[in-house]
ChimeraX commands (.cxc) that place a marker at each C-alpha (Angstrom):
marker #1 position -4.02,-8.10,4.18 radius 0.5
marker #1 position -7.32,-6.27,3.85 radius 0.5
marker #1 position -9.38,-4.67,6.61 radius 0.5
marker #1 position -12.59,-2.68,6.38 radius 0.5
marker #1 position -10.46,0.45,5.97 radius 0.5
marker #1 position -7.68,-0.52,3.56 radius 0.5
marker #1 position -5.17,-2.96,2.11 radius 0.5
marker #1 position -1.46,-3.49,2.76 radius 0.5
marker #1 position 1.16,-5.88,1.43 radius 0.5
marker #1 position 3.57,-7.40,3.93 radius 0.5
marker #1 position 5.76,-10.45,4.28 radius 0.5
marker #1 position 4.42,-12.66,7.05 radius 0.5
marker #1 position 5.53,-15.94,8.54 radius 0.5
marker #1 position 3.23,-18.84,9.31 radius 0.5
marker #1 position 4.33,-20.19,12.66 radius 0.5
marker #1 position 3.12,-23.02,14.89 radius 0.5
marker #1 position 3.28,-20.63,17.86 radius 0.5
marker #1 position 0.30,-18.62,16.53 radius 0.5
marker #1 position -3.21,-19.71,17.33 radius 0.5
marker #1 position -5.44,-20.66,14.40 radius 0.5
marker #1 position -7.02,-17.56,12.86 radius 0.5
marker #1 position -4.27,-15.22,14.11 radius 0.5
marker #1 position -1.66,-13.37,12.06 radius 0.5
marker #1 position 1.47,-11.49,13.04 radius 0.5
marker #1 position 2.64,-8.56,10.93 radius 0.5
marker #1 position 6.18,-7.18,10.75 radius 0.5
marker #1 position 6.94,-5.19,13.86 radius 0.5
marker #1 position 6.49,-1.50,13.38 radius 0.5
marker #1 position 6.24,0.97,10.55 radius 0.5
marker #1 position 9.16,3.13,9.70 radius 0.5
marker #1 position 12.09,0.76,9.69 radius 0.5
marker #1 position 14.51,2.36,7.23 radius 0.5
marker #1 position 16.72,-0.07,5.30 radius 0.5
marker #1 position 19.56,0.93,2.93 radius 0.5
marker #1 position 18.98,0.42,-0.79 radius 0.5
marker #1 position 21.56,-0.55,-3.41 radius 0.5
marker #1 position 21.62,3.00,-4.80 radius 0.5
marker #1 position 22.56,4.53,-1.42 radius 0.5
marker #1 position 19.06,5.65,-0.46 radius 0.5
marker #1 position 16.70,4.23,2.11 radius 0.5
marker #1 position 13.52,2.20,1.86 radius 0.5
marker #1 position 10.89,2.38,4.59 radius 0.5
marker #1 position 9.35,-1.00,5.36 radius 0.5
marker #1 position 6.54,-2.24,7.55 radius 0.5
marker #1 position 2.81,-1.72,7.71 radius 0.5
marker #1 position 1.20,1.48,8.98 radius 0.5
marker #1 position -1.39,-0.26,11.14 radius 0.5
marker #1 position -3.25,2.93,12.01 radius 0.5
marker #1 position -4.20,3.34,8.36 radius 0.5
marker #1 position -5.81,-0.11,8.44 radius 0.5
marker #1 position -7.71,0.33,11.70 radius 0.5
marker #1 position -11.28,1.54,11.30 radius 0.5
marker #1 position -12.78,3.89,13.88 radius 0.5
marker #1 position -14.99,1.03,15.12 radius 0.5
marker #1 position -11.82,-0.80,16.21 radius 0.5
marker #1 position -10.38,2.08,18.26 radius 0.5
marker #1 position -10.79,3.10,21.88 radius 0.5
marker #1 position -13.65,5.65,21.84 radius 0.5
marker #1 position -11.92,8.02,24.28 radius 0.5
marker #1 position -8.21,7.79,23.45 radius 0.5
marker #1 position -8.66,6.88,19.78 radius 0.5
marker #1 position -5.89,4.31,20.02 radius 0.5
marker #1 position -6.33,1.20,17.85 radius 0.5
marker #1 position -6.87,-2.24,19.26 radius 0.5
marker #1 position -4.39,-3.79,16.82 radius 0.5
marker #1 position -4.61,-7.19,18.39 radius 0.5
marker #1 position -8.32,-7.39,17.67 radius 0.5
marker #1 position -8.77,-6.05,14.12 radius 0.5
marker #1 position -10.56,-8.44,11.76 radius 0.5
marker #1 position -8.66,-8.85,8.50 radius 0.5
marker #1 position -8.58,-11.00,5.37 radius 0.5
marker #1 position -5.18,-12.36,4.40 radius 0.5
marker #1 position -4.55,-13.46,0.84 radius 0.5
marker #1 position -1.33,-14.79,-0.72 radius 0.5
marker #1 position 0.24,-12.69,-3.47 radius 0.5
marker #1 position 0.68,-14.37,-6.84 radius 0.5
marker #1 position 4.10,-15.98,-7.26 radius 0.5
marker link #1:1,2 radius 0.2
marker link #1:2,3 radius 0.2
marker link #1:3,4 radius 0.2
marker link #1:4,5 radius 0.2
marker link #1:5,6 radius 0.2
marker link #1:6,7 radius 0.2
marker link #1:7,8 radius 0.2
marker link #1:8,9 radius 0.2
marker link #1:9,10 radius 0.2
marker link #1:10,11 radius 0.2
marker link #1:11,12 radius 0.2
marker link #1:12,13 radius 0.2
marker link #1:13,14 radius 0.2
marker link #1:14,15 radius 0.2
marker link #1:15,16 radius 0.2
marker link #1:16,17 radius 0.2
marker link #1:17,18 radius 0.2
marker link #1:18,19 radius 0.2
marker link #1:19,20 radius 0.2
marker link #1:20,21 radius 0.2
marker link #1:21,22 radius 0.2
marker link #1:22,23 radius 0.2
marker link #1:23,24 radius 0.2
marker link #1:24,25 radius 0.2
marker link #1:25,26 radius 0.2
marker link #1:26,27 radius 0.2
marker link #1:27,28 radius 0.2
marker link #1:28,29 radius 0.2
marker link #1:29,30 radius 0.2
marker link #1:30,31 radius 0.2
marker link #1:31,32 radius 0.2
marker link #1:32,33 radius 0.2
marker link #1:33,34 radius 0.2
marker link #1:34,35 radius 0.2
marker link #1:35,36 radius 0.2
marker link #1:36,37 radius 0.2
marker link #1:37,38 radius 0.2
marker link #1:38,39 radius 0.2
marker link #1:39,40 radius 0.2
marker link #1:40,41 radius 0.2
marker link #1:41,42 radius 0.2
marker link #1:42,43 radius 0.2
marker link #1:43,44 radius 0.2
marker link #1:44,45 radius 0.2
marker link #1:45,46 radius 0.2
marker link #1:46,47 radius 0.2
marker link #1:47,48 radius 0.2
marker link #1:48,49 radius 0.2
marker link #1:49,50 radius 0.2
marker link #1:50,51 radius 0.2
marker link #1:51,52 radius 0.2
marker link #1:52,53 radius 0.2
marker link #1:53,54 radius 0.2
marker link #1:54,55 radius 0.2
marker link #1:55,56 radius 0.2
marker link #1:56,57 radius 0.2
marker link #1:57,58 radius 0.2
marker link #1:58,59 radius 0.2
marker link #1:59,60 radius 0.2
marker link #1:60,61 radius 0.2
marker link #1:61,62 radius 0.2
marker link #1:62,63 radius 0.2
marker link #1:63,64 radius 0.2
marker link #1:64,65 radius 0.2
marker link #1:65,66 radius 0.2
marker link #1:66,67 radius 0.2
marker link #1:67,68 radius 0.2
marker link #1:68,69 radius 0.2
marker link #1:69,70 radius 0.2
marker link #1:70,71 radius 0.2
marker link #1:71,72 radius 0.2
marker link #1:72,73 radius 0.2
marker link #1:73,74 radius 0.2
marker link #1:74,75 radius 0.2
marker link #1:75,76 radius 0.2
marker link #1:76,77 radius 0.2
view
């Protein structure tokens, strides 16, 4: 997924419940999952890093995540 501010890789599902032109990203950034070597791996997409200032509330600075234009491209198999 690419926005005007950056790019992120994420697993997404295509679902009949979504309206055409909409995408749902994994919920939240910072989900820690155990790795095989006993460590942890943080998964998810840091949406604030992908949200340009033009797509934030001008007073609070909070992103309007549900209304950020993005380009979604499949990764090579």
